[in-house]
N, C-alpha and C positions, 0 to 999 in steps of 0.2 A: 175822461180826465187827462189822458195822455201820460207820457212818461215824465216823471220828475225824480230822476235818480239822486239819492244822497250819496256823494262820493266822499269817503273818509280816509284821511291820510294816516299812514302808519307813523310811529314815532321815529326820531333820529333820521329824518328825511332832509336831504340837502335843499338849499334854496333853488338850485338849478332844476332838481326834480319837481319841486313845487311849481316853479314857473312853467315847466313843460306841461304839467297836468292842466294848469289854468289855461294856457294857450290852446291846448287841444279841446278843452271844453268850449271855449269861445268859438272855435272853428266849427265845432259840431252842432252848436246850438241852433235850433230852428228859429227862423224869423228874427235873428239877432236878439234872442231872449237874453236879458242880463243874467250874469252869474251872481248868485247870492252865496256868501261864504262867511264863516266865523272862525277866528283863530284866537289863540291864547299864548302868551310868552312861554308858559311852562308846558302846555299840552300840544303846541304846534297848531296846524290847521285842523279844526275839529270836524268841519264838514263843508262841502260845497253843495249847492242845489242848482242844477242846470236843467235844460229841456232838450236833450238830444232825442233822436229816434230810438225805438226799441233795439234795432240792430246795432246802432252806435253804442248804446248802453252796454250791450253784451261785449262789444269790442274793447271798451275802455279798460276793463280789468285785465284783458290780455296784453294791452299795449303799455300799461303802467303798473309794474309790479309793486310800486310803493303804496298803492291803494289797498286799504284794509277791506273795503267792501264797496260794491256798487249795487244799489237796490232802490226800488221805487219808494218814493216818499209817501208812505201810506197814511191813511186816516187812522187816528187812534181815539179811543174814548177815554176822557178824563172822568174817572169815577170820583166825584166829589164826595167827601166823607161826611155828608150831612143829610139828614132826611128832610123832606119837604115840610115846611112849618106852617103855622097859622098866625096871621096878624092879630095882635091884641087890640082891643078897644083902647082908644087913647085915654091915658090917665096921667095925671101930673105927678112926677116924682118930686118930692120936696127938695129944696136946695140943700146940698150936702153940708151938714154941720160937722166941722172938723175941730177937734181939740188936739193939741199937739204937745203931749208930754215928752220933752226932749226932741228927738228926731222921729218919733213914731206918730203917724197920722191914723186916726180912727174914723173910718167912713161909716157913719151910722145908718145911712140909707142904702147900704150895699145889698144886692140880692143874696139870697142864701148860698148860691153856688160860689160866690166870692168870699163870703164869710168862712166857708169851709177851707179856703186856701190858707187862712191863718187860724184854723181850729187847733188849739194847743194840745188836745188829747182825744183819743177815741172815746174816752169816758164822757166827753162833752158832746151832746147831741146837737145837730145843726140848729134845731129850733131854740136852743138855749144860748146861741151866740148873738151878741148884741151888735157887733160891728165887724168890719174888715180892717185889720191892722196891717200897716205897711210903712216902710221907711220913706221919708220924703224924697230921697233920690229917685225912686220910682222908675228906674230905667234911663234916667237922664244921661245923655252922652253916648248911648248905645243905639244902633239902628236896627230895626226889625224889617226884613224884606218879606213881603207877602205876595207869593206867586198865586194869583187867584183871579176872580172875576171883576175886581175893582173894589170900590167902596162908596158908601153913601155920604156925600159931602153935606147933605141937609141935616144929618143926624147931629144931635148934641155931642155924641161920641167923637165926631170929627171937629165940630166947630170949637168946642171947649178944650180940645186936646192941645197942649202947649208945644209939642215937639215939632221939628221941621218935617215937611212932607214933600215927597217927590213921586212922579209917575214915570214908568217905563212901559213902552208899547212894543213888544217883540213881534217878529214876523217879517217876511219878505214883502216890501211894498209893491213889487212887480208880480207877485203871485196872485192871480185872480180867483183862486179857489176859496180864499177865506177873506174875512173882513178884519182889518186892524182898526178896532174901535178906539180912536184916540180921544174920546170924550172922557172926562174925569168923572165917571159914573160906575155904578155896579150893573153890569150887563146881564146878570143872571135873573131868572124869574123868582127864585127863592131867596134872594138876598144872601147867598152863601158868602161872598167876599166881605160884605158889610158885617155879617155876624162874626166871622173870623177876626176881622179887624177889631171889632169892639171887645172881643174876649182877650186879645193880646194887649192892646194899647188904649182902649177906650176909657173915657173918664168915669163912666158909670160901672162898666163890667170888666175892665181890663186889669191885668196883673202888673203892667208896666206903664203907668199912666202918663209918664213924662218922656217916654222914648221917642226917638225920631223914627219915621216910617217911610219905606219905599214901596209903592204899590206897583207890582209887575202884572200887567193885565193880559190874560190869555187871548190869543188870536183864535177866532172861531170860524169854522167853515160856513160858507153861504148855503142857505136852503137845507141845513142839516140840524140835527139835534144840537141844543146849545152846549152840550158837553163834548162835541166832536171838534178836534183840531188835527194838526199834522205832527209827525215826528220832528220835522225840521223846525216848526214853530216852537215846540216845547224845548228843543235843544237851544234854540236861539234865546229864549227867555232865560234859561239856566246860564248860558254864556254871558248874557248881559248882566246878570246878577254878579257873576264872578268878576267881570271886567269893572263894574261899578265899585265893588268893594276894593279891588286893587287900586283903582284910580284915586279913590277917596281915602285910601290908607286906613281902612276900617278893620284891619286885622286886630283881633282881640276885642273888637267893639261892634260886632255884627252877629245877628241871628237870622237864619233863613227858615221861613215857615212854608212847608209843602203839605197843604191839606188836600191832597188828591192822590189817586192811585192810577197806575197804568198797567194794563195786563202784562203778565210775564211772557206772553206769547208774541210780543212785538219782535221785530227783526233784531238779530243779534248785534248788528253794527250800531244802530241807534241806541239800543239798550246799553251797550258797552260805553258809548260816549256819555250817556246820562249818568251812568255809574262813575265814570272817570271825572266828570265835572264836580260831582259831589265829593269825591275823594280829594280833589284839589281844593275845594272850599274848606274841608276839614283840615287839610295840611296847612292851609293859610290861616289857621286859628279862627275859623268861623264855626259857630254852633249851627248845626242843621237838625231841625225837628220835623218829623213827619207822622202821619196818621196810620194807625194799624189797620183800618178798614171796617166797613159796616156790613159785611156780607155773611155774617154768621146766621144760620137759620135758628131763630129762637125756639121753634117747636121741636126740631130734631137734634139740634146741636151740631148739624153738619156744617162744614166749611168754617170751623172754629179758628183755624190757624191762619195767620197772615199769608196772603197769596198774590199780592201785587207789589209793584215797584212804585216808589223808591223804598218802601219799608223792607222788602226782601233784601235790599243791598246791605242791610245791617248784619247779615250773616258774615260778611267780611269787613264791612266798614263799621267796626264795633263802637266807634265813638259817635255815631248817629244816635239820636234819641227817638224812640218809637212810642207813640202815645195812644192809649185806648180811652174808653169812656165808661163812667159809672153813673149811678144815680146819686142823689145827695147824701145817702147813708153810706156810700162806699161799695155798694153791690154792683158788679159789672152790668152795664147796659146790655140787654139781651142780644142786640145785633153786633156788638163790638167784638172784633176778632182779636186773637191773642196768640198764645204759644210762646215758644222759647225766645222769640225776638222782641216781645213786648217788654218795655222798660217800666212804665208806670202809666197811670190813668188820671183823668180829671173829671169833675162833674159835668155831664153834658147830656142829661136825659130830661127833656122838656124844660130847657133853660131859657131864660129871657135874654135877648140880645138885640142889637140894631137890625133894622130891616132894610130892604132894597132901596126904598126911597121914603122921603118924608121923615117925620119925627116919631112915628108910632113904633114901639118895639114889637118884637115877634117871639113866638115860641119855637124852639128848634131842638133837635137831638142829633147827635153824631160825633164821631171821633174827630172830625175837623175842628170842632169848637174847643174840645179839650186840648187839642194840639195848639191852638191859638193861645190858650191859657199858659201852657208850658213854655211856649216860645217867649211870651211876656215874662215868665218867671226867670228864664235864662238871662234875658236882658236886665231884669231887676237885680239879680245877683251880681252880674258883671258891673253894675253901676255902684255897688257898695264899696267904698274906699278900703275898708278893713279886709275885704276879700281879694283885693287886687293882686297881691303877691301870691296868694294861693291859687287863683284861677288863671291869671294872665301869664302863662308860662310859654315861652317860645316852642312852637311845634306841638304843644300839649293842651292848649286852651279848650278845645272841644271836649277832650276827655275829662279834663279837670272840672269843667262846668257840669258835664253829665254826672260825674262821680258825686259832686256836691249836691245836685238836685236829688239823686237817688239816696244819698246819705240822709237827707232831711225828710224825704217822702216816707209815709208810713201807711199801713193798712188801717182803715177805719173799722173794718170787721176782721176779726182773727181768721187767717187762712185765705183772705181775698187779696186782690191786687193792691200794690202800693198806690197811694193817691198823693198828689203834689201838696207841698207845704212850704210856706215862705219863711219859716223860722221866726215868725212873730206870734203874738197871742191876742186873739179876739177877747174882748171883755165878755163876761157872762151876765145874763139877765138875772 
């Protein structure tokens, strides 16, 4: 594979030092290989990716004291927080019948998992709920960023969704180790991205049915497992999200959904940059929601606590939101990880959602999908005008939204985890 060092600049570095590093990288690069870099106005140069020899890579750190680290751009495994699902036989969903008392819409054909989001009391069982109740704003004017495998544009969840849609394709176009799939499709085999999309903003299953959405599609290694990518491609995706939010002036109007996990054993340099980008998103009044993980052993209870990033970053980035999964009754899904960093959960045990292609729905389980629901809920609350003064506070929006979501969430079973609630009331049968 050769050397692909990620060279990361320390903060408070002068323009002259930056130019010197760049010139040196160009001079050392083999076969005139282009230099790939990302920077941010607040964080400075986040990383460079170059192709020097191994000996040159060792020398770079000695020659440039402003560099925080020089390390090989290693392959990482994206642990998607969803189990493999089963496609359902095609069935016709009835046209949604909406009656609108005031500004509340009642979705009578909502799946049970969605009715639970507006379950008014733990004394009301899911089977007794007649519909899903939500305000007509439904996330309008808020943008949800989904860093995932893409989405299924053939699904009604996409076609009928009224929000604006955009795609971003991260990765170095000159790096021949991976494929940047710039087709507007879901590249996964299990429809992971499509399911997450539908749970966040989809017309049938989503909690923010009118939100805008930006699909940020993972770059995947050639000839490798579909969950393999590189450290730099992941950092590039995160950097592009941050840049797009700043350029579009979406402070206080954006939610970032990260339904994946990366081992805590990745190199310290890239891990710190991943952390710092999320920190900057939060500081720029962006809500960040991530999954707790699916690696708990349901038989022994081993590995019950969260053990991957970005969820582990919540230890000091306390305004992040970390989401687990439950069944429809509110009991934790057996594979869902938790511990002190878990904030709340959502129904995601054998739930119905959009599939990888076509119009057939599928059955899925996993914390990824509950995370999509909570990301949509964050967008939903941000879109309600009466909450604007309470939630959209300079430098505090992420924390204010988290606090409000947790204030409204409640345990459906005494002593169990909190489950999301949108502060509306489903009708009872």
